[in-house]
N, C-alpha and C positions, 0 to 999 in steps of 0.2 A: 249499335256497333259503330265505333269510330276508327278511322285509320290515322295512324300517326306517321308523319313524314320525318324520317331521320336524316339530318343533314350532317355530313362529316367532312372533315378537311381531307382533300385528296392526298394520298400517300404514294410516293414513288416506290417502285420495286426496290431500288437501292436503299431507301430509308427503312422500308419494311424489313429488308434483310438485316440491316444494321441493328434495328430494334430487336429483332428476334434472337440474335446471338448474344446481346449484351447481358441478359440475366445469367446465361450459362457461363459467361466469362467471370462473373462474380462468384459463382459457386464452384468453379473448376478447381481452384487450389485446394479447397477442403476435400472434395470428392476424389481427387487424384491421390492424395495421401491416405484417405480413408480406404479407398479401393486397394491400394498397394500394401498397406500395413494394418488394415482392419479386417476387410472382407476376404481378401486373398489368403491371408494366413489361416482364417477359419476354414475356408474351402480346402486348403492344403492339409490342415489337421484332420478334416473329415476323410480325406483320401488316405492319410497315414493310418487312420483307425482301422482300415481294412488290410493293413500290411504289418509285417514284422520288421521293425527298423530301429536302429539306434541313431541318435543325433550325431554321433561321432563318425558314422559311416557315410559313404558316398550314396547318392540317391539311387544309383543303379544296383545297390545292394539290397533294396527293398524286396521283400518276399510276400506275395499275396497270401493272406490267411482268411479272407472273407469276413464272416461275422464272429470269428473266434474271440476277439477282444470283448464283444458285447455279451457273448455267452459267459465268458469268464467273469465279467463285471456283475451280471445278475446272479451268478452262482457264488460270488465272493461273500462269505459270511460277515465280512467287516465293512463292506461298502455301504449298505443301506443304513446300519447304525451310525456310521460316520456322517452320512448325508443328513440324517435326522438331528444329530448333534450340532452340525454346522448351521442348519436352518433354525434350530432352537436358539443357539447362541446369537445368531444374527438378529432374530426378532427380539431377543432379550436385550441386545445392544441398541437397536433402533427405537424401540417403543419409549423408553424413558427420555430420550433426546427430545422427542416431539411433545410428550406430555409436559415438558418444562418449556420448550421453545415457543409453543403456541401461546400459552397465557402470558409468558414473559414479553413476547413481541406485542401482544395485544395491550398489555399494560403500558409499555413504552409509547405505543401509538396513540392511545386514548388519553392518558393522564400526563404524559411528558412529551408531547409532540415536538416542541421546539428543541428538545434535547435528544430526540431519538437518534439523530445522526451520530452525535458524539458518543452517547452511551452504547449504541449498537456497535460502533467501531471498537470500543473498549472490550465489549463482550466477544468480538470477533478475534481478539488478540490470542486466546489460547489455541486457535486453529493453526497459527504459525509455529507453535511450540510443539516439538516432537513429544509424543507420550513417553518415550524412553527418557527424554530429558527431564520431564516433570515427574518421573516415577516415584522418587523419594517422597516428595511432599504429598502427592496424590495417594501414595500408599498409607501415609499416616492419617490422612483424611478418611480414607476408606475404612481402615481398621477402627477408627473412632466411631464411624457411623454404623458399621456392620455389627458392632457389639450390641447396639440397641435392637437391630433386626433379629439377631440370634436370640436375645433375651425375650423379645416379643413372641417369637415363634415357640420358644420353649414354654412360655407362660400359657399360650393358647393350647399347646399340646397336653397340658395337664387337665384340660376340661374333658369331661366324660364322653360327650358326643362329638367333639371336634378333634380331639387328639389324634385319632386314627387317620384323619385327612391332612394333618399338618406335615409339610415336608421338613426334612432335616436341613438346616441352613448350611451345615458344613459341607454337604455334597455339592452345593452351588457356589461355594466361595470363589473358585477360580473364574467361573463365568461372570459372577457379579463384579469381580475386580476388573475384568476386561471391559465389561459394560460401563463401569464407572470411569475408566480411562477414556473410552470413546465418548462418553457423556461430556466430560470436561473439554475435550478437543473440538467437538462438533456442534454443541448447543449454539454457540455464537454464530456459526455459519448458517444454521437453520433460522435463527432470529433474523439475520440479514435478509434471507430469502423471503420470509414472511412479512417483514417490514416493507419490502419493495411491493408486495402484493396488497397489503393493507392500505397503502397510500392511494390506490386507485379506487377505493370504495368511497363514494361521495359522502361528505360530512353530514349533509342534510338528512341522510338516512338514519344516522344515529340520533340526530336532534329530534327528528319526528318520533322515533321510538321513545326517547326520554319524555316527550310531551304526553305520550300514551301511557306513561308510568313504568316503562321497562327499566330495570336496574342494570348495573354494570355487567354482571355475568349473564343476565338474560340476553342482552345485546350480543354478547360473545357467542352464546349458543344459537341464537335465532338469526343473526345477521352475518357476523364475521365467519363463523365456521362453514355455513353453506356456500358462501361466496369464495372461500379459500380452498374448497375441496379439490379442485384440479391441482393447485400447487402443493397441497398436503400430500396428494398421491405421488407427485414427482419427488418431493423432498423425502417422504418416508421410504419410497422404493429405493432411492439412491442410498439412504442410510442403511437399509437392509442389505443391499448389494455390497456396500462398503464393509458391512459387518462380517461378511463371509471372506473378505480379503485380508485376513490377519492370520496367515499360517504360522504355526509354531516354528521355531528356529531349528529346522531339520538339517541345517548345513554344517553346524558345528560338531555334530556327532552322528555316526552311522546308526545309532540305536534309537529307536522310537517305539512307542506302544501302539499297536494297531487297534487296541480295544478302547483307547481314550483319545486318539488323535482326531483332528478335524479333517474333513474331506480334501480341502486344498493341499494340506501337508501330505496327505496320503497319495494324492495324484502326483505331486512334485517328487515324492520319494520314488514312486514307480518309474517316472520318466527319467530322472537324473541319477538317482542312487542305483537303481536296478537297470538303468539304460534300456528301458523298454518303452520307446516312444509310441509304438502302436497301441499298447494297452493303456498308456496314459492318455492318449488322444481319444480312445473309446470311452474311458471314464469321464473325460471332459465333456464329450457330447451328451452322455447320459446326465451328467451334472447340470448341464445347460438346460436340458429338457425339463428336469425337475424344478429348476429355478423359474422357468417360464410358467409352470403350473402355479407356483407360489405367487408370482407377480400377477397372474390372471385372477387369482382369488382376491388380492389386494385391489385390483382394478374393479372387480365386480362390487366390492364394498364401498370404495370411496372415489374411484377415479374415472368414472364414465365421462366421455367427451373431453378429456383433458387435452387432446391434441387441438381442439378448437378453442382453447382458452384464449380469450382476447381481452385486451385492456383498452382504455380510452384515453386519448391525449387531451380530452376536454374535461377531465375530472377537476374537482374543486381544489383550490390551493390554500385553503384556510389552515393556518398553522396554530390556531388556538386549541387549547386542551379542553376536553369535556370536564365540567365542574363536578366534583365528587365531595362527599362529606369529609370533614377534617380527619376523622379517625381512619377512614379508608385511605386517604392520601398519605398519612403517616405510615400506615402498614405497607403501602406500596413502595414508599421511599425506603423503608427498611429492607424490603426484599431486594430492591435494586442495588442498594448499597452493599449488601452481602454478596450479590452477584458480581459486582464490579471488583470487590476485594478478592473474591475467589478467582477471578480472571487474571488479576495482576500478581497475586502473591506467589504462585508457583514459579513464575518467570523471574521474580526478584530472588527467590531462593536458589534458582539455577545459577544466577550470576554470583551470588554470595558463596555458594558451595565451591565455585572455582578457586576460591582463595583458601580453602581448607584442605587439610591432609586427607580427610575422609568425609564424604557427604553425610549430612545429618537430616533426618526426617522430621526433626522438631522445628518449630518456628523460632529461628534465631537470626537476628539482624546484625550481628557483629561480624566484622571483617576478620578473616583468617590471616595467617602469616606464611602460608605455604604456596603462594602464587608462583614464584620462580621455580620452586622444586616441582610443582605439578607440571609446569610447562616443560621443564627438562625431562621429566619422566615420560610425558606424552611424545616428545620428539624422539626419545629412545625407543619407546614401544612401537611407535608408528613413524618410521623415518620419512615416509612419503606423505606426511600429514598435510603440509602446505600444498603439495601437488594434488592431493585428494580434494582439498578445499577449492583449488582453482578448477579442477574438473567439474565439481558440483556447480560452481558459479557459471562456468562457461556453458554447460549443458542446460541449466535451468533458465538462464537468460535467453538463449536461443529458442528454447521451447516456449517460453512466455511470449516472446515477440512473434513467433510463428502462430501461436494460438490467437493472439490479439488480431493479427492480420487476417487469417483465414476465417475466423469467426465473425469479424466485423463485415467482411465482404459477403459471406453467405447469409448472415443475419439480415443485412440490408436487402438482399435479393428476396428472401422469404417474407420479409415484412411489407415491402412496397412495390415489388415488381411482379407482373403477371407473365407466366410462361407455361408452356406445355409440360405436363408432368410435375408441376410444382407440389401438388398434394402428395403424390407418391414419393417424391424425393424427400419431402419433409417427414413423411412417415418412416423412411429409412433412418433419418437423423434421430428421431425419437426412439426408434427401436435400438439403435446403437448406443444411445444415451442410457438405456436401461439394461445394457449388456455389461456384466461385470468384467472389468479389464483383466482380472486374474485368470479368467478362463481363456484369455487370449495370450497368456504368458508362454505356454508351451508352443502354440502355433507361431508366435513371434520369434521365439528362439530358433525354431526350425527354419524360418525364412532368413534370419540373420546368418545362420550357418550356411545356407545355400548361397546367399549373396556375399559371403566371406566378410561380413561386417562385425564379427565379434571383436571385442577389445577396441572398438572405435566409438567415439562420442556420438557420431551421427546415428548409431544404432539405437540410441536412447532418445535424442531430442527430435529427430525427424518424425517418428511415429507419434510423438506427443503433440505435434503441431495441429493434428486434426482432432478437435474436441467436440463431440456431438453435444455435450452439455453446454459448451461455450456458444455454439450456434443457437441453441434453445434460449439461453439466458439473454444473449444480445438481441434476439428477435423479440422476446417479451419486453425488454427494456425500451427498444426503439419504438415498438408499437404504442407504448405508454407515454413516451416523452417527446416524440416528433409528430407534430400535426401533419396530416396528409395535405391540408391546404397549403402549407409552407412549401412542400415539394411541388405541388401543382403550380404555384406561383413561379417557382424557379423554371419549370418546364415551359410555361407560357413565355418566359423571357428568353427561351432558347438554350438554356443550360443543358449540357449532356448529363447522363446518369453518373458518369465518373466525376464531373464537376460538382454535382449535387452531393455525392458521397463525400468528396474531399472537403467541400466548403461548409456544408450544413450538418451532415450526419456525424462525421468524425468529431467535430467540436462538442456536439451534444452528447456523444457516446463516451466521453472521457471517463465518467464515473464507473460505468459498467466495464469498460476495457481495463481500467486500473484494478478493479476488483478481480476480473478474470485473469489478468496477468499475475497478480499476487497469488491467486488460488493455484494457478498452474505452476508457478515457481515453487511453492511450498509442497505441492503434490509430487512433483518430480524430485525435489530435494529429499523427501522422505520415502521415496519409492525403493525400499530395500529389496523386496521380493522380486521386483520387476527387472532388476539389473544383475542379480547374482549369476545367472547363467550366461550373461552377455559380456559383462566386464569382469574378466577373470584375472587379468594381469594386475598385480598390486599397484603398478604405476597408473593404470587406467581406472582404478576404483574411485567412486565418489565417497564423500565424507561419511555418509550413513553406513557404508560398508565397513569403513575403518572403525567406527564407533561400536559396531556390533561384533567386533572380534572378541572371541572368548579369552584371548591372551592379554587383553587390556587390563591394566591395574586400575583400582578405584581412583587413585590420584590422577592418572592420565585421563580416565573417563570423565571425571567431573569437569576438568578444564576443557577437554575436547568437546564435550556437549555444549558448554557455554560458548565456545568459539563457533561451533557449528550453528548455534542459534542466532548469532549476530547478523549474518547477511539477510536472513528473512526478517529479522527485527528492523534492520535499517530500511529495507524495502517497504515494510509496513508503515514506518514513520513517514516515508516519502508519499505514500499513496493514501494515508489516513484521511486527508481532506476530501479526496475524490470518493472514497468509500462512504464517508458521511453524506456526501451529496447524493450518492446512489440510493440512500435510504429516504430521500426526500424528493423523489422524481417529479412530483407534481407541484413543487413550490415555485417554479419559475417559468411555467409554460404559457402563461397568459401574456401574449404580446401581439402586436400588429404584424400579421404574417407577411403582408406585401412589403411593408416598410423594412422588416427584418431582412427579407431576401434582397430587396433593392440595395440595402447597405452592404450586404455581403458581395453582391455582384459588382457594385461600384468599387469596393475596396480591392477586389482582386483584379478587375479588368482595367482600372484607371489608377494605377499606383502613383502616378505623378500628382494627382489631385488628393493629397493627404487630408484626412479629416481634421477639422479645426481643433479638436481636442487632443491631437497628437503633437508631440514636440519633436520635430524633425532633428535627428542627430543625437538625441538623448541616449539611445541604445548604443550608438557608436562611441560616445564618450564613456559610457559604462564599460564597454569592452576594452577601451584604451586604459582606463584606470585599473581594470582587472589584470591586464597584461603587465602594466607597470609594477604592480605588487608582486605578481608571480616571478617576473625576471629579477626583481630586487632580492627575493628569497633564494632564487637559484644562484645568483651571482655570489651570495655569501659562502657558497661551497667552494669557491675558487680562492686559492691563497694568492692574494695580490702581490705580496712581497717578493715572490719568486717569478713574476711575469715581466715581460718587456715593458718599456715605458708606454708604448702605444696601447698594449693590453690593459695596463694599469689605468690609463685615461678612460678607456671604454668601460672597464669594470666600475670605476668610480661614478661614471655617468649613469650606468645601469642601476647602481646601488641607490642613486637618488630617486629611483622609482617608488620608494616608500611613500612619496608624497601622493601617490594614488589614493591613499586612505583619505586624505583631505578632499580629493575630487569626489569620492563616494559620499562624504558628508554633505558637500555642497549640492550634489545632484539629488540626494535624498531629501534635503530640505526644500529644494525647489519643487520636486514632484509632489510631495505631500502637502505643501502649502497652497498650491494652485486652487483646489476646491474652496479653501477658506477665503482666499482673496476674491474669488468669483462671487461668493456669497456676500462678502463685505462691500465690494464695489457696486454690486447690483441691488443692494438693499434687501437681500434674502435672509431668512433665519439662519442662525448659527448651525453648522453641520452637526449631524448626530455623532457624539463622541463615542457612544457604545459601539456603533458600527465601525467607526475609525479604529477603535481598539481591537475589535474582533478581526478586522482585515489584517491589521499589523501582526497580531498573534498567529493567525493562520499562515501568514507568509514567513514568519521568522521561526516559530517554535518547532515544526516538524523537522526541518533540515538541521537547525542548530542543535536541538536535543539529540538527534541521531549522531551527529558529528561529535558532540561533546561526550556522549556516553562511550562511543567507540574509542575516542582519544584517551579518556580516563582509564578504560579497561586496558588498553595497550600500554599506557603509562605504568599501570600496576605490574605489567609483565616485564617491561624493559627498563624501567627506572625505579628499582626497589627502594631507593633512598629519597624519593620525591617527598616534598614537604607539604603538610596540610592538605592531602589529597581530598578527603571527604569535605572539608570546609570549603575548598575551592570549587568542588563539584556543586555543593548546595548554593554557593554564591552564583555560579554560572546558571543553574537551573532557575534561580529567582531573579536573574538579570541585575544583581547588585555587585557584580565582580569589580565594577569600575570605582567603587568607593574606597576600600582600603588597599594598600599596596600588596598585602599578602595574597589577595585573590585576583589581582589584576589579570594574571594569566590563568584561566580556569584549568588548563591541562598542559602538562609539560611537553608532550609531543605534538601539540597543535597550537603554537604561539599566536597565530593570527586571529584566534577566537577572541582575543582581548577586545577588539573593536566593537563586538556585538553589544556588550554591556553599555558602552558609551553611546552607541546609536539608539538603544532602547530608551535611555534617559533623555536623549534629544527628542524621541518620539513623544515622550510624556510632557516635556517642557514646552514644545512648540504649540500644541493646542491650548495649553493653559495661558500662555501669553496672548494667543489669538483671542481667547475668551475675554481677556482684559482689554484688548483693542476694540472688540465689539461693544463691550460694556461702557467704556469711556465715551465712545463716539455716539452710542445710542442715547445717552442722556441729553444730548443737545440736538437731536434731530427727530423728525417724525418717522413713524414706522413705515418702511418701504422706500424711504428716500435714499438716493445714491450717496455713498460715502465718498469722501475726498481721498484721492490717492496720496496727496501730500501728507495728510494727517496719518494715514496708515504707515507710509514710509518713515515719517518722523517718529512715530511710536516705536518702530523696530530699530531705528537708529539709537533711540534712547535705551532700548533693551541691549543693544550691542555695547553701548558705553557701560551699562551696568555689569555686563558680562566681563568686560576688561577690568573693571575695578575689583570685582569679586575674584577674578583670576589673580590679580596682584596680591590680594589679601591671603589667598591660599599659598602663594609663593613665599609670603613672609611668615605665616604662622603655622603652616602644616608641613614643614620640611621633616622627613623621617631622619632618624639618627644614623650614624655611620657604622653601626655594628652589622657585620655581614652584608655590606652594601657593595654591589657590583656584580657583573655577569659571571665572575668566577665562583659565585655562591649560588648558581642556578637561576632559574626563572624568578624565584621570589627575591633573590638579591638583585637581579636585573631590574625587576619592577620597582624596587626601592630606589634605584638610581634614576629611573624614569620619573618617579614622583618627586615633587608635585607638578613638574612641568606638564606631564600628561595627566590631565584631570577632566572630569566631565564638563565642568563649566567652560574651560578653555576650548574644548572640542565643540561645544555648543556655539562658540563664536564662528567657527567654520560653517556650521549649520545655518546660522542666521543669515550669512551672505547668500545662501541658496534661497532662503525665505524671501529676502528682499528682491532677488532676481525674479522669483515667481510673481511678485507684485508688478514688476516692470512688464513681464510677458503678458499678464492678464490685461494690464492697461493698454498695451499696444494692440492687443487683439480686439479690445472693446472699441478702439478707433478704426477697426477694419484695416489695420496696417498690414499690407501684404509683403511677403518676402521679396527682396530685391538684391542687386549686386552689392549694395552698400553694407548689408548685414554680412554677406559672405566675405567681403574684404575686411571688415572688422574682426570676424572670427579668425581669418587667416593671419592677420597681424597679431592677434592674441596668441595664437598657436606658435608663431615664429618667436615671439618674445618669450613664451614659456620655455621652449626648447633652449633658446639662448641663455635664459636665466639659469636653468638646471645645469647646463654645461659650464657656465661661469662659476657656479657654486658647488661643483662636484667634489671639491676637496675641503669645503667649508666645514668647520666644527659644528657639532650639534647645537641646535637652538640659536644659530646665528641668522642674521638677516631677517629677524622676526621681531614683532612687537610683543613685549612682555615675556620674552624667552619661551614663546610657544613653539610647538613642533611644526614642521612642514612649511617653513618660511611664511608664517602668517604675518600680515594679510596678503602679501604679494601674490603667492601662488593661488590661494583660493579666489582672489579677485580675478586673476586671469581665467580661471575655470568659469567664474560667473559671467565674464564677458563672452567666453565661448558659447555658453548656454543662451 
């Protein structure tokens, strides 16, 4: 027997007290909202179930009835059949989702691991599309497939020994259609969950199984499924509980069939139509107990120990795919291609149907001609439509931000902090996660009536900020992606828990927070049943209420649904990159923990010592250029001819802010050329062009595509006579809009998008010329030798001369004709007057100046040249000259003071920007 002496660092009572309350500060926001709007309403509903009370009456009007509501519930001949119908429909809805999502996520992870983030994100797209919006296309898909099911059952029914056991497909058509709609909407979400879990299974396990002769599906059955059981239980249970939360539309008519309705609709009818909250609350309690029984059965089958499900931050990060035979890979690619098409097609049809007088369930990609008429009809049928849209955006954004904040705080505490009661509190979180929110609808309404919060936005978004599933998801993600050793290194350096949370955890948690924010936004956006009894005034309605109005015409509904889909689609485009990263949580976690923390600590505590790779002032110059362009466009709204002379001078000066575009090009050329110059001057290999292209696309495509699509859609609404809309859209999507004048402006209502096409061409030209510089110099030097700065600068000076000559040839030979030329003929006519002065080659000349500046900066840094007052004085002089130059030329005609009739006072202004940099 040995005795071990434990030596600990003495802790003062003050420090112990401070450490003891910190975890509770992290979980406090979540539990305060959960207690107020989750647990308290349930307890209040339980109390109401023993009373006779109407929600419209005062609390003092309650009359104690004891167990009457429970006796009535168990004696009700319609209650138990409705409960069985609801449970059957929920299982019928949930089971197909996971029978498809499990193998689909496994195929993505095993055979297409490098693409699983992108493909998984595309499959997630249907989740943001309301099932009502996609009903037309989904209905045609369902009808086509259900014919084969009906035919197969009828064929089996003709067999002598089997026919008596075969069900009639007709009696399950409605349930099957509901299940199909939920299948379309939720498969992608379950794929996302399963991919996040599959990434934590070590790759070596599969490789060892392959060496032992295990096949593709044998590994799925014997390795993946057993390790995924905890998450399968959570995902399947949530799908089941979501399946019971689709009550029929009992609000549009007082008539409903007790013999065929589902139980949630039955309960809501008793509570609101019959104004018997006591009976409805009693039914809710019995319903809840019945669901607990079903969940316990599911738990016994697949979900044991799911609350102890842990992941490892030290899992392998190999991104290579398992090798499979060619035939298997072709079959898998075909399945994935069909899945991607099925994910995108209904959304495309939603947008196209907005242009037609009546929606079509057929696959038709032609544009209709009724866009303006549909919009007018919508605003006539729903006068408060734009108000309803704003209400939805306001409520959903606040709910998403609240969930991201409370879930990240609580998830961090449950992942990495030890405190008394942690296990019990997390059990409460898991229990509430498995509690169907629809059962809380009546209790929530009762609380809102008591608080007098009805017809107020906070009655919807405040309760939504406490998401038990959000805490669970963040905890699982953080445990998988944040090494404990990283946090310990930070604590050793004296960082507080709040410092660690802000500087380490939040940056690493961006993918899961983006996913959670989008999920919350979409859930609240489509929460029709949850707001009906709270937001009663038409001016406080959210857009999903307006779109469910029975008085809405088909023309108004098609365009209204399309417009209601755009905000979620825009948010999806912005968060797509983060969602894709969330499906590859183990790809970037191998790093030196101590060095990583030291870098974060130094960066935040010693701001004055900027890292050598950062360019001080670049962000400020970018902000200045952005403001110049914004004020230029704003000043165009002011009629200068009617202003005083002083105002005219100021307006003319502000109008010259258009030169901010040139500043953007110079800055972009400088920032993107620095890595190439470093490799060139240090004798390193040429940078990876594929990685360069991938980074540029991820930075440009999501925001640009979202802005372009929204702009084109609004152009179709408000500019019915717009020219070549589809051609310009395709040119914008392919970044070729800068080539012909017809497509120079991709969208009428968003003119500034023209510069993106020019910039992307510069993105392509710069690395190509860099490759030429590397190739020419490499022929005369040994591998690894340092290159000459003079040679590189001379090469780019030659490229600049070539650019100027090519620009002059364009000015001579590619001048458009004078037919319909000028701004009075719209943006296409205005583009005709811009061309050929505005061309991609000429704008590349601005870009080249930034590239040359990058070479100077890299050369100065290689000499260990530190910043001093001389550089600041030079920048100040350049700024003063720039302001004076713009003031002097404020009334100058277009393309003046420039070399080769180029825009933006070339090369004077871009040279001043280069000196500033």
